Every structure is written in C-alpha cells, then in structure tokens.
N, C-alpha and C positions, 0 to 999 in steps of 0.2 A: 504494500500500500504506500502511496505517496500522500503526505499531508502537508498543508500549508497553514502556517500560524501567522496571522497579522499581529503586529505588536509582540512578537515572540521573544524580544529582549526585555520585555517589561516584567512586572511583578507576576501576574497570573500567567501570562504567555510563556515565560521561561519555564514555569512548572509544567505547563502543558507540553512543551517541547520535551522535557525529561520523561514524561509519561509516554508520549508517542514513541520516542526512541527505545524506551524499555519494552514497548509492545512490538518492536521490530519494524517500525515504519521508517521510510525515508522522509526526512522533514526539511521543508523549506521555510525560511523565516523572512518576512518583510517587516522592517522597522526603520523609522527615520531618526531614532535615538533622541527624540524630543523629551520623552519621559522614560523610555526604556534605557537600559544600560548594557552595552555589549558584554561587560564583565559578568553579567548574570548568567551567561552561557560559557564562560571561560572553562568550566569543568568539562564541557563537551567539545572543546576546540579540536581535539584529535579524532573526533567521531566522523568517519567517512560518510555517514548517512545524514549529516547535517550540513545544510548550505544556508548562509545568511546573506540576504540582499539588503543593502543600505538604500532603501527607497521610501517614497512617500505615497500613501494610498490616494492622495489627492491628484496624483499624476497617472491617469489611467493608461496612457500609451506606454509609460515606463514600466508599470507593474504587470501588464497583461501577459507578457511572455512567461512570467513565473508561474502562471496558472495552468500552463500546458501539461496535460497528462495527470493532473492532480485528482485524487479521489475524495479527500476530505478537506474542508476549510474550517478553521477555527478563528473567528473574527473578534480579536480583542483590541486592535488598534483604535485609540480614541484619546481625546483630551479629557481630563478628569478635574475634580475639585469645583467647589461652589463659587468662591470669590472671583477667580479669573474668568469664569464663564459669565459673570455679571459685567466685568470690566471689558472683556474682549469677546463678545458674542459671535462676531464674524468668524474668529478662529475656530470656535466650537461648531458652528454650522458647517464650515468648510471641511473640518476633519470628521465630525461624527455623523453628518448627514450626507454631504457630497462624497466624502471618502467611502462611506458605506454603499452609496449608490454605485461607485466605481467597482467596489468589491463584488457586489451581486451581479453587475453586468459582466465582469470578467468570469465569474463563476458560471453564469448562464451560458456563455460562449464556450466554456471549457467542458461542459457536460459532466459535472461532478456527481458523486454519490450522495453527499450531504454537506450542508453548510450549517454550522452552529454559531449563533450570534450571542455575544455577551451583552445582554440587556441589563437594565438597572432597576432595582426595587424603588429607586427614587421617583419612578413614574407614579407611584401611589401617593406621593406627597405626605399628607398627614391623614392616615386612614381612619375609618370609623370603627373598624373591627380588628381584633387580634386573637389568634394569629390571622394574618391577612391572606385571603385567597386570590387566585389569579383573576377572579371575576370582580374584584374590588374596583371602584371608580378610579379612573386615571386622572391625577391632579398634580402635574409637575409644578414645582414651586420656583424654579430658577432655570436659566438657560442650559446648564449641564443636563439636568433631568429631562428637559424638553428635547434637546438634541439627541440624547440616547433613546428617548421614546420614538422620535421621528426615524431614527436609524432602525429601530425594531419594526416600526410600521412598514418601512421600505422593504426590509427582508421578508416579512410576512406577505406583503403585496406581490413581490416577485414570485413567491411560492404560489399565491392564488392565481395570478395572471399567466405566468410563464411556466408553471409547473416545476419551479426550482425546488428541490428537496431541502427544506429548511426546518430548523428548530431554534427557538429563542429561549434562553435561560435568564431569568431575572435574579440577579445576584444580591444577596443581603450581606453587607458589612464584612467583606473578605479581609482576612488578616493572615500574617505568616511571614516567613523569611523572604527577603528580597523585595519587600514592599517599598514604595517610593520614598526617596530621600531628597526630593527636589526642594527648591527654595520657596515653593508655594505653600501657604498655610493650608493643611488638608487633613488627611485621615488621622484619627486619634492615636493609633499605634506609633506611627512615625514621630508624632509630636512628643508623646510620652517617653519613648525610648531614647531620643536625643536628650531630653530633660534628665532622665535617669543617669545617663553617661556623664552629664555635666554637673551632677549633684544638685540640680534645681528641682523645685517642687512641681508636681503635675498640675497643669492648668485645667481644672475641672470646670466644665460649663454648668452653671446653675448649682443645684445641690448634689449632683452626681447620681441621683436615683433613677435618671433616665436609663432605659435599657436598650441594648442592641443585639441583634441576632448575629453575633460574631461567628463566622464560618471559616474554618481553616482552609488554606489555599490548596492543599493536595486533595481535599474533598471536592473542591470546585473542579479541579482538573479531572477527577474521577467522574463527576457528573457530566462534563463535556464529552469525555470518551464514551461513556455509557449512552448518551444521546446520539452520538455520531454513529455508533455501530448498531443501534436499534433500527427497527423497521418503521418507527414513528416519524412522520413528517407533518409540516404545516401545523405545528402546535407550540404552545408556550408553557413553561414550567417555572415555578419558584424554586430556588435553590437556597436552602438555609440549614442551620445546624440542628434544628429540632428544639431549640431553647432560645431564651433571651436573657441577657446578663447585664447587670448595672455597671456603669462606669466606676462606681465606688468599688465594686468587686474586682474590676480590672486593676485598679490602683493597689488593692490589697494583694493581688497575685504578683504584681510587678515589684511592690515594696518600695515605698517612698512617701515623702510628705506631699500634701495637697494644698493648693491655693485655688480660690474660686473666682471665676469670671462670669460676666452677665449671660443669662440665657439668651438664645438667639432666635429671631423670627424664622418661621418656615421649617424649623426642625421638629420632628415628632418626638414625643416623650418615649415612644416605644417603636422598635421595628421587630417584627416577629413573623416569619414566613410560615404559612400553612403549607406543609410539604406533602400533604396527603396525595395530591395528584401525581407527583413525580415518584413517590413510593409505590403507588398502585400500578401506574402505567409502565414506568421504566425500571422499577425494582431498585431504585437508588435511595440510599440513606447515608447521612454523614457518619463518619467513624471516629473522628478525632474529637475528644472532649475539650471543653474550653480550657480546663486546667492543663491538659497535655499540650495544647496548642501554644498557650502562653509560655510554657516551659521551653518548648522548641525555639520560640522567638528569643527568650532570654539566653539560651545556649549559643545563639548567633548574634548577640547584641552589638558586637563590634562593627557589623555592617552599617549601623546608623551613626558611627562616630563622626562622620563628616556632614551629617544632616544639620540644618539650622536649629539653634536652640531658641525656642519661643518663650517669651515672657508675657505677663499680662499687658504690658504697655505695647509691645510689638504686635501682639495679637489684636489689641484694640485698634492700632493704626491700620493693620492689614485687613480688618473686617469692617471698616467704616462704610464701604459701599454695601456690604451685606445689610447692615441696619438701615442705611439710607433708602435702599430700594425695596427691601423685603419687609421693612418694619411698619409700613402703612397698612 
C-alpha cells in the first residue's frame, strides 16, 4: 500500500507516519514546515519506505504528482490555534479551505481507496449536551473552527458528488509527544510544559474546573488507520478518549504551582465526545488512559525546552483580539 500524509511532519501527522510504516506501507509526506517540524521524523530518516516532499497544499500543480498511485490519504495539513485565525483569517481560509479543496481534487484524479480528513470538534462551539454526539448543532465560534468545518464540508461534498471515498474524524483535544512548540499562544499542553521546564506557574484559565476530552495522539493515529482500512465511506465520527478531565487534574499530574487568568469568551466549560458511533461502526476505542498519556509526555518533556514561556501578562497581550472580537 502507498499512503500519503499531508502535514506529516506535524504533531499528529508524524505519529500517523510511524503507524503506517509499522503497518508496512510506503509513505509519502507533504509538509510546508509552517507548523510541522522535519525533526519529528528524524527517527525515520533511514527508512527507505518514507519520502518527504517540502510542498504547500495551496499549490495544486506542485503537489498533484505526489498523489500518483496513492491508495490512502490522511489529510492533517492545516493552520491551527484561535488567536491567529482571528488576526489572519485569509491565511486560514487559504490553507484549511482552499488547501483542502486542492487535496480532494488531487485525490479524485488519482483514484484513491480512501481519504480520511482531520476534522475538529471545535465545529460544535459551545454544545448543549455532553457527551456531544455527531448530530449536535454546528456552531463554530472563530475562524479556525469555521475553516476546519468548511474543509470537512468540502471533503464530504466531494464524497457525495464525485463518489470520492471519504471519512471525516472530529478530533477532541489531542495531546502527546511532538505537539506544537510554535510561538503562537495555543494548546494547553505546550503552554504548561514550557512553564514547567522554566519553573513558572501554570497559567490556568478561570478556576480550572473546566474539563477537556484529552485524547492521546497514538489513539488518534489508530482511529485514522482503522477508518482508512474499513469499508465505511461518506461518514463522520467523533474521536475522543471516553472521558473528560479538568485542567486542575492536569496540573496535579504535571506537578507545579498554578496562577489564574481570566476566563475567555467562546470557550466551552466542557468538551466530551460521545464515541458510541465510532465504537459501534468501526470497533474503535481509545486505549491510553489520561494518566498514562501525561506520563508519556513528561518522559519526553525536553522536546518543549525551546517553546515560548507564557506569563499572565504575555498571554493577556496575545489574546487581546480574542476578547475584542469574541467577547461581545
């Protein structure tokens, strides 16, 4: 089998590459290294079954030859994080929407077996029910969530109109080794791990009782592989851990002091995936417990040594637009 991973040098993508190589696939990676890091695949650099293409999915003519003879496509390439999506919506539309359009067009022309798209649970916004089912109302709160949703709609529409065999997986709060260390204020794990290395307190939003469906990255890769090799097409599944855990519990497991910063608009008090559908139809269920996953991260904490160390003041400055545009 030949598999293509867009964003394969990134956090989830690099773990997907590991899984595919372990399954005996020949793997091609497309990544423009905006958020991905080539060193995430340094441990595979001598693997003859891996080829990395430094390309941008926004350039269709450039990427299309890489799709030739591909069986499976795993589409992770995207811009992430809330604040920069508010500040630079054009970049997010061009990457997450136009880029996805280019990927499905290339996939359609290549005659693939399956495309699996990394959708986002942020499409649900602030849900009315927990755990949240796939049938919940779609309420994106900021441009990142909207563009990921539009990418998902594009993938599903190409399945509907052109018969492209697709599955979309809505991911809930993925964490684990190799998560992003960029200068953008973003995911809680990266923020907290850099603070722990620097001996600084964890900047906890609100009272820390808000909960998140933290799902370990190798479980995510397993869900994508399971979806790809299944007979299921033109469907959408939540991918979550089966639980929801407070930020205070995360701080307890990481070990360190806490300081509190203001609660932010547009953020739900809880994220919690109803995984009944994926369990019943694909037979998939998360395996890594929250405690085991956090320990795996701590065992590899040096990865975040060069990540920015955020303070309440720097977070306040970085999130001004968040409050300005989402606070009304």
